[in-house]
N, C-alpha and C positions, 0 to 999 in steps of 0.2 A: 722230917716231912712238913711240919707246920711252917718251918723257915723257907723251904723250897716253894711251898704254895704261896707264901707271902711275896716271894721274889717274882714269881710268875704273875701274880695278881698286880704287883706294882708295874711290871713291864707292860702288861695289857692296859693298865690305866694310863701310863705315859703315852703309849701309842695312840690310844683313843683321844686323849687330850690334844696330842699333836695333830691328829687328823681334823679335829674340830677347829684348831687354831689355823690350820691351812685351808679351811673351807672345804675339807674333804678332797683336796687336790691330789691327783695321783702323779707318780714320777713322770709319766708320759700321758699327755692329754691335750685338750684344746681350751681355748679361751675366745669368747666372742669379741670381734672387733669390727671395723668397717671395711668395705671393699676398697675405699680410698686409701686407708692405711696399708692394706695388703699390697695394692698396686704401687704405692710409693716405695714400700720396702723392696718389692721385686724389680722396680725400675731403677733404683739407685745404683750408681756405678761410678767409676773413677773419672768419667768424663763430666758428670753432672754434680758430683758431690765429693766429699772427703772419704766416702765409703767405697769399698769394693763391691762389685756386683755379687748377687747371691751365687751366681755360677762359679766365680773365682774362689769365693769363700768355701764353697762345696769342695772344690778341687784341693784346696789347701788342707781341709779337714780330712778328706779322703786319703791323702798321702801322708797325713801326720806331720804337716809342715807349718801349721798355723802358728804355733809358738815360735818356731825358728824364723818365720817370715817377720814376726814382730821384732825379734831380737837382732837378726842378721838377714835382711831381705836378700842381699846378693847371694848368700850361701843357700838360702831356700830356693831361689830361682835357678841356681846352678844344679841343684839336685833335681829339680823338676825338668830342666833341660836334658840332663843325662838320661832321663826316662823316655826321650823321644825315640821313635822307631818301633814302639809297641803298638798293640791294637788300638790304644786310645790316643794315638799321636794327633789325629785331627782335632779332637776336642782339647787336647793339652795345649795346642798352639794358641787357642783363643785365651785360655787362662794365662799363659805366658805373656801374651800381648798386653792384656790389661795390667798384669802385675808389674811388668817392666815399665809400662807407661806411668802407672801410679808412682813408682819409685823415681822415675826420671823427673816427674813433676816436683819432687822434693829436692833432688840433687842437681837438676838442670843439666844432666849429663846427655850430650848429643848422641853418644853411642847407644845409650839405653833407649832413647826415643827411637832410634833407627832399628834397634833390636825389636822393639814393640811393633814397628811398622812391618818388619820382615815377618814376624809371627802372624800378624793380622792378615798379611798378604797370602801366607800359606793356608790359613784357614779359609779365606775367600776363594782361593784358586788351588785346591788340592790337585796333586798329580793324578791320583787314582779316582776315576769317576765314581767308584763305589762309595767313596767318602764324601761325595758332593752333598751339600746341605740342602734341605728342602727350601724352596723359595719362600715358604711361609714362616720360616724360622726367624724370629726377631733378632737372633744373634748376628745375622748377616749385616743388618744395618749398624749394629753395635761395632762389629769388626771393621766395617767400612769407615766409620767415624774415627776409630782408633788409628787406622792407617793414615787417614787424611791429617789428623791432628799431629801424629807422630812425625810424619814427613815434614810438616810445617816447622815444628820445633827442632827437629833433627838437622835441618838445613839452614836454620835461621842464623844470621850473623849479628844483627842488631835490632833493637826495638825502639820505636818512637811513638809519639801520639798519632803519627800518620800510618802506623802499621809495622809489621814484623818483616824486615827485609830478608829475602832468601838469597843464599850464595849458590849460584849455579855452576861454579867452576869445578872442574874435575879435581878430585883429591881423595885422600885416604883418611878415614875416621876410625878411631879405636872403638871396637865393639866390647861388650862385657866379656865375650868369649873369643875375641880375635880382632879381625879388621874388616872394614867395609870400604870398598873402593867404588867411587862414583865416577862415571864417564858420561860423555855426551854422544849423541848419534853422529855418524860421519858427516851427514848433511845437516848444516845448521838450520834451525827453524827460522822462518821468515813470516812476519805478519804484514801482509800487503806489500811485500818486498823490503820491509824494514827489519832491522835487528831489534829485539826486545831487550831492554836493559833495566837494571835496578828493580827486579820484580818484588812486589810487596804483597804479602798474603792478606786476603780480604776477610777471612773468616772471623777474626776477633775485633772487627771494627763495627762500631755502632753508627747509625745514620740519623740525620736530622732533616726535617723539612719534607719528608715523604711519608705518606700515611702507611704504606705497606712495605715490608721487606720480602722480596721474592728471591727464592733460591731453588736451584734444581739439585736434588739429591743424586749423588753419583760418586765416582772415585776421582781422586786428584785434588790438588790444592788450587782453588781459584786465586789468581794473582792479577795485579795491575802493574804493567810495566810502561816505561817510556820508550817510544820508538826513536831510533836513530838511523841515519842512512847506512846502508851496508855496501860493501865493495861489490861492484858489478850490478847494482840495482838502484834505480832512481827512486823507488818507493811509490806507493799508491798516491797519486796526486790528490785524491779526495780525502785523505787522512792528513790533517795538518801536521807539520814537523813538530817534534817534541810532544805529540799528543799522548795522553794516557790511554792505553788499550788493555783489554782483558784477555788473558789466556788461562789455560789450566795446566798445571805442572803435575807430571805423573812419573814416579820412579818404577821402572820395570825391573824387578829382581830376576836374576838367573835362578833356575830351580834350586831353592834353598835347602830342602830337606837333607840331601846327602852331604851338603857342605857345612851344616851346623856342627858336625862332629869335628871338622878340621878348623873351623873358626874363620874361614875365608869366604867372604860373600861379595858379590859384584852386583851393581845396579846401574841402569842407564836412565838419566833424567831426560824426559821427553816433554815438549811443549805441544799443546794443541789449541787451535782456535775452536773452542767448544761450540760456537754458533755454526761453524761450518762442519765440524766433525763432532757430532753429538754422542756417538758411541764408538768405543774401541774394543778390540778383542784381546783378551789376556788368556793365553793358552787356547782353549776352544770356547771360552766363555765371553759372550758379548756383554759389555757393562757400560752404562751411561757415564758421561763425564760430569763432574760437579761444576756448577756455575753460581755466581753471586751477582746477577745483573743489577739489583738495586744498589748494593754497596759500590759496585763499579761506577754506576751513574753518579752517586753522591761523591765518590772519590774524584771523579773527573771534574766535578763542579766546585770542589773545595779549593778556594783561592783562585778560581778561574778568572782570566782576564775578561771573560764575557760580562761579568758583573760591572766592571769598570766601563765597558763599551756602552752600556745602556744610556747614560747621560752624555758621555763623550761623543758617542755616535750620533746623538741628536744635535748637539751643539757644533761639532766639528765635522763638516761634510766629507772630509778626506781622511778621517780617522780610520786607520787600517787595522786589519785583523789577520790571523793566520789563514782565514778563508779566502783572502783576496786572490790568491793564485788560481782559484777556481771560480772567480766571479761571484764570490759570496756563498757558494754552495759547499757544504761539508757533510760527511757521512759519519755515523757512529762506528761503522765497521766497513771493511772492504765490500765493494759491489758484489751482490749475490745474484747471478743469473737465475731467472725463474722466479724471482721475488719482486712483487709489485712495489714500486717506490711510493712512499707516503711523504710528501714534502710539507714541512711546517714553516709557516711564515709569520713572524712575530709582529707585534704592534709598535706604536710610537714610544720612544724612550725605553725600549725593551731589547731583548736579545733571545737567542735560542734557549738560554737557560730557563726562561719562563715556561717552557714546555716540559719541564722535568717531571711533574706529577703525571701528565698524560703519557710521556715516554716510558715512565716506570711501569705504569699499569699495562701498557701495550706490550712492553718487552717481557712482562711477567706472564703473558698469555701465550702458551705454546701454539695455539691455533693461529694467532697473529704472526708470531715469529717464523712459522713455517710457510707463510704466504707473502709476507711483506718485509721490506727493508725501510728504515727510517732515514730521511734526508732532512737537512735543516738549511734554511736560507737566512743570511744575515745581511743587513743593509743599513746605511746611515739614514735614520728615520726623520731627520730634519729636511732632507732633500725633497724636491717635488715628487709627488706620488707617481706620475707617469715616468719619470726618470728611473725611479726604483723599480717600477714594473718592467721597464725595458731591460734592466739588469737581471731581473728574475727570469724573464723570457730567454735572454742570451745564455744565462747559466744553465737552464734546463735543456735548451737546444744543444749546447756544447756537450753536456753530460750524455745525452742520448746518442749523439753522433759519435762521441769518443768511445763510449763503453760498448756500443753495438753498431759498428760502422756498416755491417752487412745486414742489419735488421733481422737477426736470427732469434732474438729474445722477445717473445710476445708480451712478457710481463712488463717491459718498458713502455709498451703501448697502452697500458691500462693505468696510468699514473693517477694518483689522488693528491690534491693539494688542499691543505687546511690552513686558513688564514684567520688570525685574530686581529680585530680592530682595523688599523690601517693595513695590516697584512691581508685582510679580507678584500680591500680595494685592489691591491696588487694581484690577488688571486683571481678576481673577476676579470681583470684585464687579460688574463691568459686564455679566456674562453669567450671572447667577443670579437666581432668584426667591426672595426671602427671606420674603415675607409678613410676619408678626409675629415670626418666629423669633428675631431679634436681641434684640428687647424681651423676649420670653418667656424668654430665657436668663438674664436678670438680674432679672426681676420676676414676681411671681405675680398682679399686678393687671392687668386689661385696659388697654391703652394709652389708650383713649378714656374710661376711668373715672377716670383720675388728673387732679387739679386743677392742671394746669400753667398758667403764664402763656401768652399767645398766642405770645410770642417764643420761649419755651423749647419749646413744643409744635411750632412750625414747625421749629426747629433739630433736634429729635429725629426728627421725621418725615422730614426730608431725610437724616439720618445713620444711620437704623436700618431703613429700609424701601427695599428695592431690587427693581427689576424689570429684566429683560434689555434692553439697548439694542438696538432692532431693526436698527440699521444696522451693528452689529459682527458680523462673520461669521468672524473668525479671531483666535485669541489664542495668544501664545507666552509660556511661563513660563521664565525663566532664573534658576537658583539661588533658587527661591522657597520660603520656609519655610511650606508649607501646614500643617505640624504644629508650627510654631514653630522657634526657634533655640535651641540649647543654651546659647549665650552669654547669652541673655536670662534664663536660669534660674540663672546663677552670679554671682559677685561683680562681673564686668564689667557684667552687666546691671543690677545694683543701682547701680553707679557711674554708668552711662549715664542711669538714671532721674533722678538728681539734677540732671543738666544740662538735661533737657527740662522745659519749663513750658507751661502751657495758654494759648491765645490769650484775649484779653480777653472775647470773646463767650462762650466756653465757661466762663470763670471765673464770670461772672454766673450762667449756667445751672447750673453746678456748685454754687454756694451755694444756689440755689433747690432743687435736688434733694436736697442734704444736709438742708435744713430740712424738706422733705417726709418724708424718711426718719425724722427725729427725731420728727415728729408721727404718723407711721404706719409702723411697722416692716415692714408688708407690702409697701410700695412696692418695696424692693430686697432681694434675698436677700444674706446674708453680712454683715450689720451695716452700719456707717456707709458711706455712698456716698463713693467716691473716683474722681475723674476719671482714666481711664487715659492713659498715654503710649503712643507707638508701641511702645516696648520692652515695656510691659505686654502689648500686643496680640500680641506675638510670643513670649510665654510660653505653652506648651501648656496650662497650667492656666486660661488666660483664656477665659471663655465666648464672647466674640465670635469668637476665632480658631477655637474648636471648632465653632461654628455655621457659620462661613464654609467650613470644610473639609468639613462634612457636606453642603453644598448642591451638587446636581448642576449641571453646566454645561448651559445651555439647549439644547434640540434645535435642530439646524441650525447650531450653532457648532462649528467645528473647533478643537481644542486640541492644543498641542504642548508638550512639556517638554524643556528642555536642562539637564542636571544635571552639574555638575563634581564629580569625586571625586579627592582627592589621591592616594590609594593604594588598591589592591585589598585585600580583596575589596569589590566594589561594594556589596553588600547591607548591609554594616556600615560603609561608608566615609562620609566627610564632606569638605567643602570648606574647613574652617577656621571656618565660621560656621553652616552648615546641614548636617544629616545627609542622606544619600541617602534614608533612610526617611521624612524629612519632605518632601523635594522630590518624591518619587515619588507620583503619584496615578493613579487609573484611573477611567473609561477616558479615554485620549487617542488622537489619531490617530497620534502618533509620539512616541518618547522617545529622545533622544540623550544618552549618558553620555560625558563628556569626561574621560578618565583623565589625571591629572597636572596638572589645573588647579585653582586656588583659586577663591574665591567670586566674584571679579570676572571672570567668564568671558565677559562680553558682548563683550570685545575680542579674544577668541582666534580664530584662523583657523577652528577647527572650528565654533564657535558662529555665526560670520558666514556660513560656507558653508551651514550648516543653515538659517539664516534666509533666505538667498538661495534655497535649494531650495524652501522653503515659499512664498515670494513668487512664484517662477516657477509653481509648481503652482496657487496661488490665482488668478493672472492668466491661466493657460492659456498660458504662454510655453514654447515647445518649442525 
């Protein structure tokens, strides 16, 4: 008995000492941590880290497959798949989706990626409505991302710095448990009448040069493709040939649950223009399509010839672009009836690419995209301002007449034009009535009395006589030199004039006009005729600029000014190119002065928010 008592006492002592050593911890209990640590643990998953989600780990433990998954993942997944068909089938699909995705990330097995996509698809769109997941269940978003990522990797054929290229061709791919056959719809998808080729997934691309990355959460893989002519279709004339366009790829699986046992699964690859079709129906469930508008915009501008145009288009008056077939007008997407056009007009030695920041912010705003469509005008900025203005007028008239010949789209009659710098001068010319004032400013002879050739008369008629475009209802001037730029009057302006030359059509006309002046000194005031460049037209001594400044904006047109000023005081300030006193005009509906900004103010948050405000007001958005 003494020995027994000593053993019991020793055991009690050891237990007590162990409890003290463990801080009195019990086998099951709690330990205080932070909410941040808990949230990180619960949020971790195979999409964002090397760890599985708590949900999938729970399932492995519940089925006693955790050790087997570590040693032989495929065997564990097969055992889990064999259990489909039971009461827990719906939840089991989500665990299978993540586990197959996680293993595919290690093996780069296309079939396993597609198996993950299939399981995520079945979780998202169960056949039995009683299994439908609550819309507040965070697992829906998780399953959506697994589906999108798995389709991307499962159909990828090659990777490069410019993205992961998707193979859309019909084919059969081995599944972990059988085969997957991919097909295309009977009617091939067309984007503005074009075929879409070489689709590249946008999800894994980073962007530079834009402040924000906007994306719309939804199903499908946002891709950028290159348009090519299709048989029997001329293609949308407002989309330049070989342009990069954005679509969303979606694989619609046949009902997979009964076929998982046979190992034969079929899916159809569908393309959607997600700007036109924002929601699709899967079974009886409406679901939004995923888009990546910011990445698409940056992808379009990567190595774009627009950057080369900026200087070349100033120096070489006939330097062409893909926009030429539409008189310099191009769209980011096909024409959308019911959407108000917003036309952007760039400044000197610039291009539509300089509107990227503003375009990104506006495209990222669903209130804007549901009411507006963005158009861009490109022109050779060394040419005379009025010549460029006449081309803008012709391009807009042609677009409205061609797109809506019967006048059934009221949105086209509510057009907004936004011009930066020289582009603001072109913009103003769209909403003024000049009569013969431009001609009278340079000649004392009536226009119809001068003996021009038919070609020169037509050219001057187009470039010197303006009437308001009836479909333009709102204009915005940004950094616009209504009274000229002081740089045009100093040595920099003189230097710039030497780089600009006249287009061939104007050179012929200019020789004719010079000859007329030699024969009759009354034709032009001020001695020998000289064809002006855009820099001449932005010198306040230029009669064309003075005339344009004097013309009032047409009744019914709302005008707004956005004026950057580097330093106060505002009244004597300037932006490095244009003085406030030149950019300020009256009357306007609103004027915003941006202190601390230079001339390229079109990309500043203040200017973009002001444009957003104006567009909201114009469309009645509350």
